[in-house]
N, C-alpha and C positions, 0 to 999 in steps of 0.2 A: 637052450641057452649056450652060446659059444664061449662066453666069458671075454670076448674081445672088447677093447676100449671103444667108447662111443665116438663116432666121427661127426663131420659137419651135417647139419640139417639138410635133407634132400630138397627142402623148399628154399634154401638159401639162394640169394641173388647171384648169378654168375658175374664174375669180375675179370676183366682182361687188362693186362698191362701192355701199353703201347710204348715201345722204346725205339731208339735209333740214334746214331751219332749226329753231331752237329752238321746241319745242312743236308741231312739224308732225305729230306722231303716228308718227314713225319708230320710237320705242322700243316703242310699243303694238303696232305691226305686227310688229316683230321678235319680241316676246314671244309673240305668237300663232303665228308661224312655228316657233318653237323647240319648240312642243308638237305640231306637225303631223307625221303619219307620213311625208308626202312629203319632209320635211326630214331624214329619219333619217341620210342619208349626207352630211351637210353639216357643215363646220367653220365656226363663226361666231366672228369676232374682234370683241369689244365693248370699250368703254372701261372699264366697271365692271360686275361681276356684279350688284350691287344694283339697277342701273337697269332691268334686265329681269326682276327678281323670280325668281331661280332657286332660292331656298331649298328649296321643297318639290319641286323637280324633280331635285335633286341625288341621284344614285345612287352614284357612286364618284368619287374624285379620282385624278388621275394621280400620278406620283412627285413632281411639282412641284405647287404649289397654284394654278397659273395655268391649268390645263386641267381641265374637268369633263365627265363623260359624263352626259347627261340620260336620263330614262326613255323619251324619244321616240327615242333612238338618235343624237341630234345631239350633236356635240362643241361645246363653248363654251370660249373662252379669252379672257383679257384682253390688251390691248396694253400690256405693261409696258416695252417698249423700242421700238426702231424697227420699222416694218412689215417690213423686210427680215429682221431678226433673228427676229421672231415667225414669219414664214412659213418661214424656213429651219429653225427648231426644229421646227415641225409636220411638215415634210417628212421630217426625219431620224427623228423619233419614230415616224412612221407606218412608215417603212422598217424600223425595228428591231422593230416589232410592239408598241411600248409603248402605242400608242393605236389604236383601230379605224381602218379605212380610211375615206376620205371621197372623194367624187367631185366636190365643188364647195366653194368657199370664199366666204363673205360677210364683207366688212369694213365695220363700222359706223363712220361718222365722227361727230365732235362736231357740235352744231347750228350752230356758226359756222365750221366748217372749210371750207376751199377744197379740193375734191376733186383739183384739178390736181396738187399735189405727190405725192399717192399714185399718180396715173396716171403721172407722170413716173418714179417709182421702178420701176413694173412694166414700163415701156416701155424703160428704159435699162439696167437691171441684167441683164446677159446670163445670169447663173446663175439668177436668179429667172425670167427669161423662158423658160428651158428647163424649168422646173418648174411655172410658173403662167401662165395665159393670161388677160389682161384681157378678160373676156367682155361686160362692160357696166357702165354707171353708172345706178343707179336713184335718182331724187330724189323724196322725199315733199313734197307741196305742201299747205299748210294750207287746208282748205276754208273755215274760219272767217275767217282773217286774211290770206290771200294777196293779195287785192285791195288791202289797205292796205300790206302789207309790200313789195310789188314795187317801189314807188316810193321807199321809204325805206331799203332795205337792199341794198347791192351783192351781199352773199353770196347772197341769195335769187335774184337775177337770174342770177348766175354758176352756181349749182347747176342751175338750169333749163337754161341754155345748154349745159352740159357733159353733160347726161343723154342716155342712150339710151332710157330709159323714165321716164315721169312718173306718179306715183300721187297722185291727189287724195284726201286723207283727210277724215274727219269728215263724210262725205256725209249721214249720218243726222241731223246737227245743223243743216243749212242747207237752204234751199229748192232745188228742182231748177233753178230759173232761175239761181241764183247759181253752181251747179256748171257749168252750161252756159256762163255768162259766163267763168268761170275757164278752162274748156277752150278757149274761143276765144282768150284771151290766151296760153295755153301754145302753141297751134298757131301763133300769130303769132311768139312768141319763139323757138320751136324746132320748126319744122314736121316735122322728121324723127323726132322722138321719139314713140313710142306712148304714149297716155294711158289709164290705167285709173282706176277710181273705187273707193274703199274706205269701208266703214261699220264703225266700231269695230274696225278691224284684221282684217276678215273675208276679206281677199283671199287666195286660194290661192297659196302660194309658187311652185308650178309655173307658174301663169299669169303671175306677175310676173317670174320669172327665166328659165325654160327656153325661152321663146319669143323671147328676145332673140338669143341666140347660136345659130347662126352668121350669122343673116340681118340683123343690125342695120344694117350698112353698106349692104346692098341695099335695106333699107326706107328709109333716108335718101335713097338715090339715086332710088328710085321716087317718093318723096313730093315731090321737087324737080323733077320733069319740068315744064318750062315756067316754073319759078320764076326770077325775075331779081333781085328786091331786096325784102327785107322788113325793116321797122324793128321794134324791140322795143316801141315806144310810149312809151319813156322818154327824154327829151331828154338827161339827164345821162349815161347810159350809152351810149345810141345804138348798141346792138348791131345789126348788119346780118347778114342771111343771104343768101348768094349761091349759085347753082348755075351752074357753068361747064362746058359740055360739052367733053370731050376725046376726039375720035374717033380721032386718029392713034395708031399704035403708038409707045410710049415706050421710049427706051434708058436704061440705068442712069446714065450720066453726065449726061444731060439731067434726069433726075429728081433726082439729087443737087444739081444746080445750082438747081433749083426750090426744093427744101427749104432750101438755103442762102439763097436770096433771100427766102423767107417769113420765115425766122428773123431775118435782118438788117433787114428793112424793117418787120416787124410785131411780132415777139417776143411779149410777154405780151398784146398786144391781139388776137392771133389765137387766140381761145378754143378753137376746135375745127375740125378738117379731117377730112372723111370722104369716101370715094368709091371708085370702081372705075377702074382704069387697065389698059390692055392693053400689056404689056411685050413687046418683040420677043424671040422665042424661047420665050415661055411659052404653054402651051396654053390656060390659063384666065386671066380677068381677075384682077388682084391687088387686095386690099382695102387701102386707104390710111387710116391713122389718125394724126392729129397733135393735140397739146394744147399750145398756146402755142408755145414754141420747141423742143419735143421731138416727134420723129416716130418711130413704131415702124417696124421693117422691114416692107415690104409682104408680105402673106401671100396665097397662092393660095386661091381659093374654087371649090368645085364646085357652088355653088348659084345661080350666075347663069344665067338663061335666055339663049337665043341672042339675044333681043330686048332684053336689058337695056342701058340706055343708059350709056355711059361718061362719066365726068366727076367733078368735085370739088364738094363742098358746103363752104362756109366760113362760120363764125359768128365775128364779132368787131367791133371798133371801127375806124372809118376805112376801111372797105372800099369801094372804088369799082370797079364792075363792069368798066368799060372798061380801067382800069389793071391789074386782076387778069388780065383776058383777055390783055392785051398782054404782061404779065410771064410768064404761062404759055406763050404762043406763042414768046416769045423764048428762054426757057430750054429748052423741050422741042425747039426747032428747032436747038439747038446754038449759039445766040448768047449774047452777054454783055449782060445788061440794063443800061441806062443808070442812073446814080445817081438820076435823077429819076423813074424808073418804079416 
């Protein structure tokens, strides 16, 4: 017995958040995915049916008019209430056999939406966490306009910073040199997120989704080997990315103290925390995930190699590497950080 808190059920359905700024090609991509055979066992939550052009795809309607079964075998429903209520309704209707089974869920956000509140819901609602597992955040990046948008819209930069995977859209409409330039900016803003390129929504959903989970935290960790400090390139937002190695075994009180310190000192300015920590009494490293002031319960992973480096990746504003290192050492060492740290 390790005494650690219980985490989400390993049988929980993986859930992906699909985000992207207005006109980024997110809806075009999703509409193509809804027709793909590989998407047959997926439940997709959209804002409005009309946006993804479902009229000719409709085969049957459920008992309520907010869930439809497409000829591809994919379920599609609208977000008519809160995300928690919609997901709970899907869970119970599947259990009662009112709708076909599904093995994954994709939630589409609006173009100007901040993905963080949705992530908070999935990380803090214990009943939802037992039924659905946040498997990844996918952000569509406009190949035509991103280079102009990144400096003018906070939403664009935040969507990129929170993503586990980035999809550069409209590659067929811009020169290859521009796509390469965008990829360079994305790697600087979020080095841990994999970057894919799409032309007219032609990206296979399996490539976009299934390769994220369960290795996204490990990919972040691997991509930040040797990384110390990266700026987003935008002075106003000034997002920093840090990797801090944590080689020692961690106990649960020390980890709780660290989370509390992150929350009280950085709050909403700490956009994302990911990484691997070795907890005393645990056979495998634990995956760490935090979004602003909300942290999920650490989860064990069986996918870390024996040589995987332990540590935390942080993306946010006002992050100073030496202060972060001192804060981590003090909390995990059982001490109480000073107010100025």
